[in-house]
N, C-alpha and C positions, 0 to 999 in steps of 0.2 A: 504494500500500500504506500503510495507516495505521501510524504509528510504533509503536503498541502491538504490532503483529505483525511489524514489520520485524526482520530478522536484524541482529545486531551481529557484525561481522567484525573480529577482532583480527589485525593484521599487525605485523611487526617482526622484528628479528634474534633468533636463538636466545638464550635467557637473559634476555629483556626482561620476562618474566612473563606471556606469553599464556595459558599453561595455568592458572596460579594465579589470575590475574584472571578468566579465563574461568569457572572453577568458581564463584567468588564471584558474578559477574554472573548466571550461569545459575540459581544457587540463589535469589538475591533477586528475579529477574524471573519465576521459575518457567518458564524456557525450557529447551529441551534443550541440552546442551553437546555440541558436535561437535569433536573433535580431528581435524583433517584428516589429519595423519600417521598417527594410529591407524586411521582409516577406510581409508587407503591400504594400511597393513600388513595389515589384515583382508581387504581385497579381493584383494591380491596374494598373501596367504599367506606373507609374508616380511617381515623387518625392513627398515627404511629403509637401514641400513648394508649389509645383504645385497643389496638392490636396487641400490644405488650400486656395490657391488663386482662383482656378477654381470651386471647389465644396463647399467650406466652412468647418468650423470646425465641424459642426454637422454631415455632411456626413463623414468626417474623423473619428470622434469618433465612429460612427456606424460601419464603415469598420474595425476599430481597434478591436471592440468587436467580430466581426465575425472571424477575424484572430486569436484572443486570444482563442476563443472556439476551433478552429481547431487545434492550436498548443498544447493546453492542453489535447488533446486526446492522446498524446504520453507521454512516461515516459523517465527517464534518460536524462533529458535536463536541461541546464542552460538557462533560458529565461530572456533576457534583455528587459524590457518593455520601451515604450516611457514614458517620464516624466509625461504626463497627463493621462496615462491609469487609474490612480486611481480616476479620476474625475467622473467616471461612477460607481455607486454602484454595478451594475451587474458585472463589471470587477473585483471589489474587492472580491465579492463572488465567482466568477469563480477561481480567484487566490488562495483563501483560500482552496477551494476544490481540486485544481489541483496541489498543491505542498507546499513547505516550502518557505514562503515569507520573503525576507530580504530587509529592507529599507536602502538605502545609503543616507546619508545626508552630507552636506558640508556648509561652511560659504559662504555668498554671494560673498565676495571678491575672494575666491578660484574658485567659479563657474564662475565668470566673467573672471578671468584669463584663465581658461581652455577653455572657448567657444569663447574667443576674436577672432574676425575676421572670425568666422564661419557664412557665409551667408546662411547656410542651416537651420537655426533656426528661423522659421516664427514668433514665439512669442517674439523674441527679437528685433524687429524693433524699432529703436530709441535709447534712452539711455539705453544700455544693463544692466549696474549695477543697475540702478534705477528700471528697469523692472524686473530684477531678484529678488530684494528685495520685490517688489509688489507680484510677483508670490509666493515667499516663504511664505509671510504673508497669502495670499489667501489659500495656500495649507498646512498650518502648522499642521492641524489635519488629513489630507488626508492619511498619511502614518502610522497612529497609529495602524492599524490592522495587521501590520507586526509581524512575529514571532520573529524577531531579527532585531536590528537596529545598524548601525555603522556609525560614523562620519568620512568620508574619508578625511577631512581636517587635521586630526591628525596623519594619518598613510599612508604609501606607499600602492600602489595597492596590492603588495605581502603580506604585513602585514594584510590588510583588508581581503584578500582572506584566509589567514591562520586562522584568527579569525573566519570567517564564517565556514570554514571546522571544526574547533574545536567544534563549537556549533552544527553543522549539524550532526556530528558523535556521539554526546553524546547519 
């Protein structure tokens, strides 16, 4: 697949900027933006939080893989994945075959600040900053398969997007 048609797949913890950076990239590349969680919600007819509550995380992760397979059949897309999409090795392999994978990282404090008050994050029940640190530790190696990694704590969304485009067009 030529790089000009290749999907850009954004991975990373919730609150690292996947949606914000994804919008910027899609606009500048004239690609379609696909929010994997939104596609899953549309397919399931239910919110992510409701799916987690009513069907459980295992059901959600299986549905997430099915939607990812479907989305990756297309090209010319910026795909913003859910933060936990990388927990399934099959998803990681699908992403590597389906596009150019970019990991967005951020410091726990920045993530906590960005998602503060967002009741739609089912994994953040309780002490959110402590929970974020735990999730970051649990997933510290989960994003290593990415083709490119950028720490969004250090740059604006526009700067992150420009850095991604510079490496994408090489």
